[in-house]
N, C-alpha and C positions, 0 to 999 in steps of 0.2 A: 230069432225074431228080427224083423226089419223095422225101421222107424215108421214106415207107412202103416204097419200093423197096429200102431197105437190108435190111429183113426179108425181103421177097419174093424178092429175088435170092439171099440166103444160104439161104433155105429151098429154093429150086430147085436150088442148087448143092450144099448140104450138109444135106439134109433130116433126117438122123438124128444130126447132131452136137449135143452138148449146148451150148446157147446161154446158158443161165441156171441158176445154182445159187443157191438162196435157202433157207436152213434145210435141211430134209430134201428139198426139192423139186429136181428136176433136169429141166428142160424143154428139148427139142430145138427147133431152128428150125422144124421142121414142126409141133410142138405149139403153139408160140406163134402161128405164122401161122394155123393153123386156128381157134384161140380168138379171135384178133383179127378174123378174118373173121366169126365168129359174133357178136361184140359189135358190129361195124360194121353188120351186118344188123339187130340189135336197135335200134340207134340210129336207123337209117333208118326202121324200123317205127314208132317213136314220133314221127317227124316232124322229126328233125334234118336240116338242109339244109346244102348247101355253104357253108362259112365261118361256120357257127354256132360259138359258143364253148362248150366243155365243160370244166368245172373238175374236176380230179382232186385229191381230198383224202384221200390214202391214205399209210400208212407205206410205206417201201421194201419191196416185195413183188413176187411174180410177177404179182399182179393189176394193180399199177401199170404194169408193162411191157406186158401184154396191152392194158390200157386205152389207153395213149398211141398204140399202133399201130392199135387198133380205131377210135379217133377219127379218125386220119389217113386210114384206109381209107374212112371214111364221108365224107371230103371236108371234115371240120370242123377246128377249131382247138383244140388242147389247151392247157390252162393248169394246170401242175403247181404246187401250192402246198405250203408247208411243213406237215408233218403235226402240228407243235406249234402251229399258228396258233390264235389266240383268235377268239371270235365277232365282235368288232367289226371286225377286219381282214377276216375272211371275208366279212362282210356288204358291206364296201366293195368288195371284188374282184368279188363276184357282181353288184353293181349297176353298177360301173364297166365291167365287161366285157360286160354284158348277156347273161350266160351263160344258155343254154337248158336245160342239164342239169348235174347235179352227180353225180359218182361218188365215193362215200365208204364208210367202214366203220361198222358198227353201234356200235363202241366210241366213235365221235365224235358220237353222236346228240344229246347234250345241247348241245354246241357248235353243231352244225348247226341245231338248233331255235331257239337264241338268235339265230342269224344270219339268220333268214328274214324279218325285218321289211322291208317295202318293197322286195321283189325281184320286181317284176311280170313280168319276162321269164323267170324260172326256172319251168319247166314239169315237169321230170322229175328225180327223184332215184333213183339206182341204189345199193342197199345191198349191201356185201360183208360177209358174216358172218351170225350167227344172232341173232334175238331182238328187235332194236330197231326201232321204227318211230317216226315223228314223233308228238308228242302231239296230242290232239284239236283244240287251238286253232290248229294250223298252217294255213296257207292251203289252202283246199279246191281251189284251182286246180292244186296240185302233185300229179302222179302219182308213185307209188313202185313200184319194181320190185326184186325179189330177184335178186342175182347167180346164186345156185344155180338159181332158176327159169328164168332166161335160158338157162343152159347145159344144162338138162335138157330143154328143149323144142326141137323141130326148127327149124333156121334157114331163113329164106326165101332166103338166099344172093343177095340183090341188091346186095351191097356193091360190085359192079363199077361202080356209078354214080360212085364216087370218081374214075374216070378223067376226069371233067369238070374236075378240078383241073389247073392248070398251075403251073410252078415259081415264078411271081411271086405266087401266092396265099400267104396266111399259113399257116404250119405250127403255130406256137406263139406265145403271149404269155407272157413271163417277167416276173413282177412283182418289182421290186427297190426298195430304199429310195429315197424321193424327198426332194428338198430342202425340200418344203413339209410334210413329216411324213407325208403319205399315200404309199402305194406307187405306183410308176409302172410301166406295162406296156410292156416292150420288145417291139416287133412283129418277128417273124422270119419272113421268107418261106422257102419250101422251098429256093430257090436259095442263100439266105444260109447255112442250116444245112448244105447239101451242100458249099458252098465251104469253110466252116470245118472240117468234119469231114475232108474230103479233104486239106486242107493240114496239119492237125495229125497225122493218121495217116502222112502222107508224112515229116515230119521225125522222128517217133518210130519210123519204120521198122517199123510194125506188120505182122504177118502173121497168118494164121488160126491159127497155133500159140500166139498170145498168150492168156494168161488174166489178166484184169484184176480186181483186188479193189477194189470200190467201196463205201466206208463213208459217202460223202457224201450228203446229202439230194438227191433228184432235183429238188427245187425250185430248187436251186443249179445254174446252168448247167454248172459243172465236174463235178458229179455226174451230171447228165443226159447230158452228151456222152460219158461213159464207156460208156453203153449204146449210144447212137447210133453212135459210132465202131466199137465192137466188132461191131455188127450190120452195119456197112458192110463190114468186111474179113473177117467170118466167124469172129471169135474167140469166147471164152467170158467171161462176166462172173460173178464171185462177188459177189452183192449182200447187203450187211449193213445193218441198220437204223441203225447209228451206230458210233462209235469209243469208246463208253463203257467197254467192257471190252477194253482193248488186248491183254492176254495171250491172250484167246480169239480175237481177230482175228489175231494172229500165228500161233497154232496153226492157224487156218483157212488162212492164207497158205501155210504149210508143207504142210498136208494136200492142198490143191488144186493144188500146184505153180504158184503164181501167178508170172507174169513181169512184170506191171506194177502199180505201187502208187501211185495219186495221193494226195497229202497236201496239207495247208495248214500254215502255220507253227505253229499251236497243236498240231496232231498231232505235228509234229517235236519240239516242246518236250516232249511226253509221252513219245515214243519215247526221246529222249535222256536222260530221267531214269531209264529202266528199267535196272536194274543187271546183269541177266543175259541180255542179248540174245544172247550167244555160245552159249547152249544151244539156240538155234533153228537149223535147217538152212535157210539162205536161198539155197541153191545154184541154185534155179530162177529166182530173182528177177533180171530183166534190167535194169529201170529203175524209178526213182522220179521222179515229176513233182511240181512245186510251183507253185501260183499262188494267187490271192486276195490275198496280200500277199507282198512280197519276203522271202526268207529272209535273216536276218542272216548275215554272213560266218562267225561262229562256229558257227552251226547247220550250214552247208555243210561245214565242216571236220570236224565231229563225225559227220555223216552219212557222209562219205567214209571215216572211220575205222571206223565201225560196220558199214558195208556196202562193203568195199573193192573188190569185183568188180562193183558195181552202178553203172550210169550214172545220174547225177543231172541232170535237166533243170530248170533255173530258168527260169520263164516269167512273162509279164505279160499280163493281159487285162482286158477290160471286157465286161459283159453286152451292151452296145450293139454289139459286134462279135465277141463270143466270145473271141477270142485276138488278141493283137497281135504278140508276139515270143517268141522262145526263145533261150537261150544255148547255142550248140553245145557239147556236153560237153567237147570238147578245150580250150575256152577257160575252163573253170570255175576252174582254178587261176590263170590269168593275169588274169582279170577277174571275181573272185567277186562284186563288187557290181553288175555289169551284168545287165540283164534281156535282153541279147542283141541279135539282129537281127530285122527283120520276118520273119514266117513266109512260106512260099511263096505266091505269087499275091497279094501285098499290098505297098503302099507307104506310108511314113510321112514326115511333115515335122515340124519343130519351128519354131514361128512366134512372133513377138513380138506385142505388143498391137495393132499395126497390121496384123497378118496377113502380115508379111514373114518369109521363111525366115531363120533365124539361122545363124551360122557354128558351127564345131566348138567344143565346150565352153561355148557360150552357153546360158543357160537360157531356155526358152520353153514354150509349150503344145504338147502332142503332138497331131497331126492324122493321122487314118488314112484311107486310100483303098483300096478293094477290094470284091470281091463279098461279103465277110463283114460289111460294114457294114450293120446292120439297117435297118428301115424307119422307125423313129421311135418315139414314145411314143403309146400308145393313148389317145385322147380328150384329148390335151394338145398342141394345135397350137403354142402359144407356146413351150413348153419344147422341142418338136421343132425349131422354127425356130432356137432358140439353139444347139442341140447338133448338129443335122444340117443342113449348109449346102450350097448348090449347088456342084458341082465344075466341072471344065473342060468336060466334054462333056454333051450333052443327057441328062437323066435321072440323071446321076451325082451321088452324095451323098458329102460328106466328113464325117467324124465328128470333132468338136472334143471332145477327151477330158476337159478340165477338169483334166488332170494336167500338172504341170511336169516337164520332162525336159531332159537335155542329151545330146549325141551326141559321142563322141570322133572323132578324125581318121580312125580306121579304120571308123567307121560303127556302133559299138556303143552301145546305148542305156542310159541311167542314169536311174532314177526319182529325182526330187528331192522332190516333195510334191504332195498335192492342192492346188489353188489356194486352197481355203477352209481348208486345214489350216495354212498358213504362219503362223508366230508372228512378230509384229512387236514387237521388244523392244530397248530401248536404241538405237533408230535403225537396227537391223539386221533383215533378214528371215532367219528361221531355219527350217530344215527339221527337223521332229520326227524324221523317219526317221534323219537323221545322228546325232542324240543317242541314239536307241533302239539303233542299231547299236553304238555305243560302250558303252552300258550292258550290252548282251547279251554283250559280251566280258568283262565283269567276273566273276570267280569267285564263284559262289553265286547269280547272277541267272538265273532260269528264263525269265521274260518281263518285258518293259518296254514302257510306253506313255508318250508325252510329249504334253502339251497346253499351250496358253496360257491363263492365267487373268488376269482384270482386275487391274491394278496402277496405283495413282495416280501413281507416279513413272515407271515404265518403259512405261506403256501396257498391255503384257502382260508377265507374268512366266512363267517356264518352270516347269512342275510335272511331276515324274516319278512314275509309279506303277510299283511293282516287286513282282513275285512272286519270292520267294527260295526257294532250296532249303531243305528242312526242316532240314537239318543246318547251314545257314549261320548265321553270327553277324554278318551284315551290319547296320550301323547307318546312320542318316542321315549321320553325320559321316564314316564310311568312304566312302560314296557321293560325298559332296561332295569329299573329298580326291582320289578317283579321277578325278572329272570335271574338277577344276581341273588335274590333270596331263595329261589326254587331250584336253580341249576348249579352244577359245578362250574367253576370259573371258565374252563376251556369250552363250555357249551353255550355260553351267553352270546347272543347275536351281536355282532359288531355294527350291523346296519338293520334298521327297521323301516319298512315302506308301507304306508297305508294305501289301500286301493278300494274302489267301489265294488269290484268283483275280481275273482281269479279266473284265469282261462281254464276251460274245461275241455276234455276229450269228448267224443260222441257218447262214451259210456258213462259220463258224469264224473270221471276222475279229474283231479286238479292236474293240468298239463304243465309240468315243471319245465319242459323244454321251451315253452313260450313265456317263461318268467325271465326277466333280465334286469 
């Protein structure tokens, strides 16, 4: 199976079912399939070939969904990038990927024009919207096309050439933060995406009756897979640009009888600050999922209280394999700090620095094995070799996550820390997550992040950043007293800083690199 078959199969089975709701637009599977065919034909007409890379620089929109499936139907590889990306990073991705085409919107013309220096392989730009074109000084080798013109002209309909793709060909490259400061492109073959989507929809027990509310950027694999999974099982997606206006999002959730709501911890923090959740009718909502970062235990309890009939799935994943584990909902109260068990059709190990598997409750690096393990990093053979290593059988690859975990005697997984996030202080190795969980239990704390800072005596000292409730009268002294009561002495923060907000990555994670 190829990823574009998700759409094609649902369009054949449920042609007139609404697949996508975005703003005032409501598109059926048949609508999207026809438009994707038309775009695939246009891409082939301008010379896009099998496994060429095409960058999508669009807001969450109907066009972004049509585009990703059109690219796949043309046999090419789609690269979905964050719609808020700046010119320097866009230029890097265009060059690094060797993209042959860019599909963007006219409102982003200034950023695009600034990003076009030294991109010799870029030949085509497709513009969505009215009015903007590249300035005169732009490279003359780049051809430009209007989205409206493409769809107002007859299609040559030779998109069927995409049948030359097989499931080991790449479907997408997802750019994520790199250790060197430059983004790194995670290469996902069709079979990787299919395996991940089938496994996740299995444990979520999705059916074609599910309606998923997606407020996450499609450049974030968690947001992207809401589309892919729904199109696999024939559901409906309500696509929003962001979670900036939470009340409007919740009104939409009620209006569209949403059954599935994927969130990240920062969204949970916003939801749990809202005073009048009880005025909304959440009776249609069946489940909430969380990944990107583990939910603090206090968030879980509050979500269960605010949504008592809703199943909460606590999960853990990496872009390099999409998803690793989920906590069966029946275990949430017994093991609230666990990220669960490996998802279906996957195996995990926890190993020490010598690569030997460790016993129960011993800490080591998490290693993942399965068809969901991606192909490596685009144009980065050395980093690929460090992270993706040979497995037991010919052609098999193991993913070394870089995350420290432990596993209890019953096989449930517990995240400890990123290897490079561990704080070494007073001769001890400290997990920031453990301190953050304790801080989030404190009355008046909305969000917390902990890092290590240089210290002449301790090597590293612990510093806590806290966003407090607007009504709270928390002080540094109160935080210190609370931590001395709840934490071992070597884990008590030496410094506490209050902030109005914490820096976030495009995926909604707290960006600790920008904390200082």
